[in-house]
Steps between C-alpha positions, in 0.01 A plus 500: 500500500266682733306788349664825585830354624808482290657153459852467655751401227878443546722656230777278350755706293857580450545856641802599293320645190298725728803661636640550159169673397510721801845617429410555136190697611687730731762557219230582248300726725815677633693547179253518211143575580499706821731788384300538174177524687639742761661709222170505299303596796673847528523573125288568208732362239425126578126463577504157343751359755249450779257339265759260374702436811230470767336195344842348450578553866170340598561210286850447630373515860219265421735248325736520798217433749377206282862363480500452873185287469607260223521133585256230594245567776426170671125499600284229638322410175718647235840634402495868383785554249578871529689642202576859408186561303244249620413243768383156406315297770525132431332230712757256644313208322584655159878516569709210387843626626738797544846510357792722416549572123758255342624757251513882461462722798447339840130534571235288674228334293166359608390207278125451495324167447346646179858532359518879536806659657505824706832683554547609856714824492538515880692168493786628297874477554757578612494327737357180345145455642522116515441483880181715449379272222558197727298678770205567249513139387480379854207739563326367184547124615365596831189691363424245223631186656712378210812292542 
């Protein structure tokens, strides 16, 4: 990557969960948190409401923004697995394969050559992310040159 320039990466993800979070966020802000803060701003009987609800509102907005970014960022030298709380950059040479979980909730999994597994929240169903997993495995074969 050239100094001072940001590397261009392509995002691979299932967009359905992001829309669910957006709807949830609007619901929370509109029905629970916002009226309490507005009510507390004009009254002296709930001075704690702004202290409690403003951080909650900021957290909800931050998580919603983050949810739109979860998935796998396909970059030149690495795959960046972006989950709700952290991003893990893994060089292509350290990845063994990608797959969909065999049991439990439908979610993508990155299997590393070290034996470690990383869950990929942005490849969750419904719909089943099998096509996206195939796309990531094809990208892996192209980058690493495995059969």
